[in-house]
C-alpha positions as CSV (number, residue, x, y, z in Angstrom):
1,M,11.5,-15.9,3.8
2,S,14.5,-16.8,5.9
3,R,16.6,-14.0,4.2
4,I,13.7,-11.5,4.9
5,T,13.5,-12.3,8.6
6,D,17.2,-12.4,9.1
7,I,17.4,-8.8,10.6
8,P,20.9,-7.5,11.5
9,S,21.5,-5.5,14.7
10,T,22.6,-2.4,12.9
11,M,21.9,-0.7,9.5
12,K,23.5,1.8,7.2
13,A,21.9,5.2,6.8
14,A,22.7,8.3,4.7
15,V,22.7,11.1,7.3
16,M,22.8,14.8,6.3
17,N,25.0,16.4,9.0
18,K,24.5,19.8,7.5
19,T,23.9,21.3,4.0
20,F,26.0,19.6,1.3
21,D,27.3,17.1,3.9
22,I,25.9,13.5,3.7
23,E,27.7,10.7,5.5
24,I,27.0,7.0,5.6
25,K,26.6,6.0,9.2
26,E,25.9,2.7,11.1
27,L,22.8,3.0,13.2
28,P,20.7,0.6,15.4
29,I,17.8,-1.1,13.7
30,P,14.6,0.8,14.9
31,E,12.5,-0.8,17.6
32,I,8.9,-1.1,16.6
33,A,5.8,-0.3,18.7
34,A,2.8,-2.7,18.9
35,D,1.0,-0.9,16.0
36,E,4.1,-0.6,13.8
37,V,5.9,-2.7,11.2
38,L,9.6,-2.8,10.3
39,I,10.3,-2.4,6.6
40,K,13.4,-3.3,4.6
41,V,13.6,-0.3,2.3
42,M,14.1,-1.4,-1.3
43,A,13.6,1.8,-3.3
44,V,13.5,5.6,-2.5
45,G,13.0,8.4,-5.0
46,I,14.8,11.7,-4.5
47,C,12.2,14.5,-4.3
48,G,12.7,18.2,-4.9
49,S,12.2,18.8,-1.2
50,D,15.1,16.5,-0.4
51,I,17.3,18.7,-2.7
52,H,16.0,21.9,-1.1
53,Y,16.9,20.7,2.4
54,Y,20.3,19.4,1.2
55,E,21.1,22.8,-0.5
56,H,19.4,25.3,1.8
57,G,18.7,23.6,5.1
58,R,15.1,24.7,5.2
59,I,11.8,24.9,3.5
60,G,9.6,27.7,4.8
61,P,9.2,27.1,8.6
62,Y,10.8,23.7,8.5
63,V,14.4,24.1,9.4
64,V,17.2,21.5,9.7
65,E,18.7,22.1,13.1
66,K,20.4,18.8,13.7
67,P,21.6,15.9,11.5
68,I,18.7,14.4,9.5
69,I,18.0,11.5,7.2
70,L,16.2,12.6,4.0
71,G,14.0,10.6,1.6
72,H,10.2,10.0,1.8
73,E,9.2,8.4,-1.5
74,C,9.7,4.8,-0.5
75,A,8.7,1.1,-0.8
76,G,10.0,-2.1,0.7
77,V,9.3,-5.4,2.4
78,I,7.8,-6.0,5.9
79,V,10.3,-8.0,8.0
80,K,8.8,-7.6,11.4
81,K,5.4,-6.5,12.9
82,G,4.0,-5.5,16.2
83,E,1.5,-7.6,18.1
84,Q,-1.4,-5.3,17.2
85,V,-0.8,-5.5,13.5
86,E,-3.5,-7.7,11.8
87,D,-3.8,-6.8,8.1
88,L,-0.1,-6.9,7.2
89,S,2.2,-9.9,7.2
90,I,5.9,-10.5,7.2
91,G,7.0,-10.7,3.6
92,D,4.4,-8.3,2.3
93,R,5.6,-5.9,-0.4
94,V,4.5,-2.4,0.6
95,A,4.3,1.3,-0.3
96,I,4.8,3.7,2.5
97,E,2.6,6.8,2.9
98,P,5.2,9.1,4.6
99,G,2.9,11.3,6.8
100,I,1.7,9.8,10.1
101,T,-1.1,11.9,11.5
102,C,-2.8,12.0,15.0
103,G,-6.2,10.7,13.8
104,T,-8.1,12.7,16.5
105,C,-8.0,16.4,15.4
106,E,-10.9,17.9,13.4
107,H,-8.9,17.7,10.1
108,C,-8.2,14.0,10.6
109,K,-11.8,13.3,11.6
110,E,-13.2,15.0,8.5
111,G,-10.9,13.1,6.2
112,R,-8.5,15.9,5.4
113,Y,-5.7,14.4,7.5
114,N,-3.0,16.0,5.3
115,L,-3.9,19.2,7.3
116,C,-3.2,17.6,10.6
117,P,-1.1,20.0,12.7
118,A,0.6,17.1,14.5
119,V,1.7,15.2,11.3
120,E,5.1,13.5,11.4
121,F,6.2,13.4,7.8
122,L,9.3,11.5,6.8
123,A,12.3,13.7,6.0
124,T,10.6,16.9,7.3
125,P,12.6,18.3,10.2
126,P,12.9,17.0,12.8
127,I,11.6,13.6,11.5
128,D,14.1,11.3,9.8
129,G,13.4,9.8,6.4
130,A,14.0,6.7,4.3
131,F,17.5,6.8,3.1
132,V,18.1,3.9,5.4
133,Q,18.1,0.1,5.1
134,Y,15.3,-0.4,7.6
135,I,12.5,1.9,8.7
136,K,9.6,1.6,11.1
137,H,6.1,2.9,10.3
138,R,2.6,2.8,11.7
139,Q,0.5,0.1,10.2
140,D,-2.3,2.4,8.9
141,F,0.1,4.2,6.6
142,V,1.5,1.1,5.0
143,Y,-0.2,-0.4,1.9
144,K,0.4,-3.7,0.2
145,I,1.4,-3.7,-3.4
146,P,0.8,-6.6,-5.8
147,D,3.7,-8.8,-7.0
148,H,3.6,-7.4,-10.5
149,L,4.1,-3.8,-9.2
150,S,7.8,-2.9,-8.8
151,F,9.2,-1.3,-5.7
152,E,10.1,1.7,-7.8
153,E,6.4,2.0,-8.8
154,G,5.5,1.7,-5.2
155,A,7.8,4.6,-4.3
156,F,6.3,6.6,-7.2
157,N,2.9,6.4,-5.6
158,E,4.0,9.3,-3.3
159,P,4.4,12.0,-6.0
160,F,1.6,10.3,-8.0
161,S,-0.7,10.9,-5.1
162,V,-0.2,14.7,-5.4
163,G,-1.7,14.6,-8.8
164,I,-4.5,12.4,-7.7
165,H,-5.2,14.8,-4.8
166,A,-5.2,17.7,-7.2
167,A,-7.7,15.9,-9.5
168,N,-9.9,15.1,-6.5
169,R,-9.8,18.7,-5.2
170,T,-10.7,20.1,-8.6
171,K,-13.4,17.5,-9.2
172,L,-11.8,16.4,-12.5
173,K,-14.3,14.6,-14.7
174,P,-13.8,12.3,-17.6
175,G,-13.7,14.3,-20.9
176,S,-12.0,17.3,-19.2
177,T,-9.3,19.4,-20.8
178,V,-6.3,20.0,-18.5
179,A,-3.2,22.1,-18.6
180,I,-0.2,21.3,-16.4
181,M,2.6,23.8,-16.0
182,G,5.9,22.4,-15.0
183,M,7.2,18.9,-15.9
184,G,9.2,17.9,-12.9
185,P,8.4,14.5,-11.3
186,V,5.2,15.8,-9.7
187,G,4.0,17.4,-12.9
188,L,4.9,14.3,-14.9
189,T,3.0,12.0,-12.5
190,A,0.2,14.5,-12.6
191,V,-0.1,13.9,-16.3
192,A,-0.5,10.2,-15.6
193,A,-3.0,10.9,-12.8
194,V,-5.4,13.1,-14.9
195,K,-5.2,10.6,-17.8
196,A,-6.2,7.9,-15.3
197,F,-9.2,10.1,-14.2
198,G,-10.3,10.3,-17.9
199,A,-9.0,13.7,-19.0
200,K,-9.6,14.0,-22.8
201,Q,-6.9,16.5,-23.6
202,V,-3.8,17.3,-21.6
203,I,-1.5,20.2,-22.5
204,V,1.8,20.7,-20.7
205,T,4.5,23.3,-20.5
206,D,8.2,23.2,-19.6
207,L,11.5,24.4,-21.0
208,A,13.5,21.1,-20.9
209,P,13.1,18.9,-23.9
210,I,13.8,15.7,-21.9
211,R,10.9,16.5,-19.6
212,L,8.6,17.4,-22.5
213,E,9.4,14.1,-24.1
214,A,8.7,12.3,-20.8
215,A,5.4,14.1,-20.7
216,K,4.4,12.5,-24.0
217,Q,5.2,9.1,-22.6
218,M,3.0,9.9,-19.6
219,G,0.1,10.7,-22.0
220,A,0.3,14.4,-22.7
221,D,-1.5,15.3,-26.0
222,Y,0.3,18.7,-26.5
223,V,3.7,19.8,-25.2
224,I,4.7,23.5,-25.2
225,N,8.4,24.5,-24.9
226,V,8.1,27.9,-23.2
227,K,11.5,28.9,-24.7
228,E,10.1,28.5,-28.2
229,E,6.4,29.3,-28.0
230,N,4.1,31.7,-26.1
231,P,2.1,29.3,-23.8
232,D,-0.8,31.7,-23.5
233,E,-1.3,32.0,-27.2
234,R,-0.7,28.3,-27.9
235,I,-3.2,27.1,-25.3
236,R,-5.8,29.4,-26.6
237,E,-5.1,28.1,-30.1
238,I,-5.4,24.5,-29.0
239,T,-8.7,25.1,-27.2
240,N,-10.2,27.3,-29.9
241,G,-10.0,30.3,-27.7
242,V,-12.0,28.8,-24.9
243,G,-9.3,27.7,-22.4
244,V,-9.0,24.6,-20.4
245,D,-11.4,23.2,-17.8
246,I,-8.6,22.8,-15.2
247,A,-5.0,24.0,-14.9
248,F,-2.4,22.7,-12.5
249,E,0.7,24.8,-11.6
250,T,3.3,22.3,-10.4
251,A,6.6,24.2,-11.0
252,G,6.4,26.6,-8.1
253,N,7.1,29.4,-10.6
254,S,5.3,32.8,-10.5
255,K,5.2,33.2,-14.3
256,A,3.9,29.6,-14.7
257,L,1.1,30.3,-12.1
258,Q,0.1,33.4,-14.1
259,T,0.1,31.4,-17.3
260,A,-2.0,28.6,-15.6
261,L,-4.6,31.2,-14.5
262,A,-4.8,32.7,-17.9
263,A,-5.3,29.3,-19.4
264,V,-8.5,28.5,-17.5
265,R,-11.9,28.9,-19.2
266,R,-14.8,30.8,-17.7
267,G,-16.1,28.7,-14.8
268,G,-12.9,26.6,-14.7
269,K,-10.6,25.6,-11.9
270,L,-7.0,26.2,-11.0
271,A,-4.9,24.0,-8.7
272,I,-1.8,25.5,-7.0
273,V,0.5,22.6,-6.4
274,G,4.0,24.0,-6.6
275,L,5.3,26.3,-3.9
276,P,7.2,29.4,-5.2
277,P,10.1,31.0,-3.3
278,Q,8.2,34.2,-2.8
279,S,5.1,34.4,-0.6
280,E,3.2,36.9,-2.7
281,I,2.5,36.8,-6.5
282,P,0.4,39.3,-8.5
283,L,-2.7,37.6,-9.9
284,N,-5.5,39.0,-12.1
285,V,-8.2,39.3,-9.5
286,P,-10.9,40.8,-11.9
287,L,-10.3,37.8,-14.2
288,I,-10.8,35.4,-11.3
289,A,-13.9,37.1,-10.2
290,D,-15.5,37.8,-13.6
291,N,-14.9,34.3,-14.8
292,E,-15.8,32.6,-11.5
293,I,-12.6,30.6,-11.4
294,D,-12.2,28.3,-8.5
295,I,-8.8,28.1,-6.9
296,A,-7.7,25.1,-4.9
297,G,-4.6,24.9,-2.8
298,I,-2.9,21.5,-2.8
299,F,-0.9,20.4,0.2
300,R,0.4,16.8,-0.2
301,Y,-2.6,14.4,-0.3
302,A,-5.1,12.5,1.7
303,N,-6.9,9.1,1.0
304,T,-5.0,8.6,-2.3
305,Y,-2.7,5.7,-1.7
306,P,-5.1,2.8,-2.5
307,K,-6.4,4.5,-5.6
308,G,-2.8,5.3,-6.7
309,I,-1.8,1.6,-6.3
310,D,-4.9,0.6,-8.3
311,F,-4.0,3.0,-11.1
312,L,-0.3,1.9,-11.1
313,S,-1.3,-1.7,-11.0
314,A,-3.4,-1.2,-14.2
315,K,-0.1,-0.3,-16.0
316,I,-1.8,2.7,-17.6
317,V,1.6,4.3,-17.9
318,N,5.2,3.0,-17.3
319,M,6.6,5.0,-14.5
320,H,10.0,3.3,-15.0
321,D,10.4,5.6,-18.1
322,L,10.9,8.5,-15.6
323,I,13.8,6.9,-13.8
324,T,17.0,8.4,-15.4
325,D,19.5,7.5,-12.7
326,R,20.0,4.7,-10.1
327,F,22.4,4.8,-7.0
328,E,23.1,2.6,-4.1
329,L,22.8,4.0,-0.6
330,R,26.6,4.5,-0.3
331,A,26.4,7.0,-3.2
332,T,23.6,9.1,-1.8
333,K,25.7,12.3,-1.8
334,A,26.6,11.8,-5.5
335,A,22.9,11.1,-6.3
336,M,21.9,14.3,-4.5
337,E,24.5,16.3,-6.3
338,K,23.3,14.9,-9.7
339,A,19.7,15.8,-8.8
340,R,20.8,19.3,-7.8
341,T,23.0,20.2,-10.7
342,N,21.7,18.2,-13.6
343,K,18.1,19.0,-13.9
344,E,18.3,19.3,-17.7
345,E,19.1,15.5,-18.0
346,S,17.8,13.9,-14.8
347,I,14.2,13.4,-14.1
348,K,13.8,10.9,-11.2
349,I,16.7,9.5,-9.3
350,M,16.3,6.3,-7.3
351,I,18.3,5.2,-4.3
352,Y,18.4,1.5,-3.4
353,P,19.3,1.2,0.3
354,N,19.7,-2.6,0.2
355,G,21.4,-2.9,-3.2
356,F,20.0,-2.8,-6.7
357,I,16.7,-4.7,-6.8
358,E,17.8,-7.2,-9.5
359,D,20.4,-8.4,-6.9
360,E,17.6,-9.1,-4.4
361,Q,15.4,-11.2,-6.7
């Protein structure tokens, strides 16, 4: 405990000065408010949005206009707490839900706080993220994780929550058949999520063999390499011409979205998870209307963190299988470059701001 509470006056942070320029800087330790905790960050996953900001400096309306700290998939240990914090203690191992919302708007009050217009989301300009040794966060978006759950798994609860939210939005029931297009980290964790919800049959598509193999480890029943097979024909073959109950498009690819729509049975559901670069994509409207296909847009998640921690704690899948690369904070730029340029071989890259975890235990 003495090591945990021994807080330095400054910390190291990986600051993106501009696109392709990340510098390790010494910054003051954040001062916490009465309802906040200070967390020693132990593991942070690199997300596709981090890479997009690093490479392009913007995602839609969110533009990097000044130096920013990236990273939002994170977990760590509480080292200090404000006087109003009651349910969390120093030494607690925690997962951090990165979006802090106002709690008073109509969206927050109806439980859809992911739509809060005042949300402050880690690593979304102008809010700094978690590629730091210490971070402060409001208590109601910090969740204890059990001792048998690793910090990496705690960090994985962020992308995992997207799949849980998609399953909730499409009212996925046990015994359902599901197709998921795109096996990036969000798609892979979505496989685990729908399996946890009781999906009977999960079909996935991608073009990278390493990601299709990872999908099998996450529980996929059928994998389709779109370079080698026609996914429309193969999905119809697997489902005896009926189609799937629910399809997720997680790749942000226009062709994948069209394939996902074509895969859905009459009366089925489509969840749009991935964001394509273009704002308009041609879709078969008569097919949607004639078959009464429900379409759900997915924006982040809401009320998913406790359930995600429960699922992960049950060890239904081994999220560690998805970690292909590990870097210390000082090598953040190298980690970002590998994530940007080596998508065929890297799945999830983890950053360890306070040193590799085995050194801390």
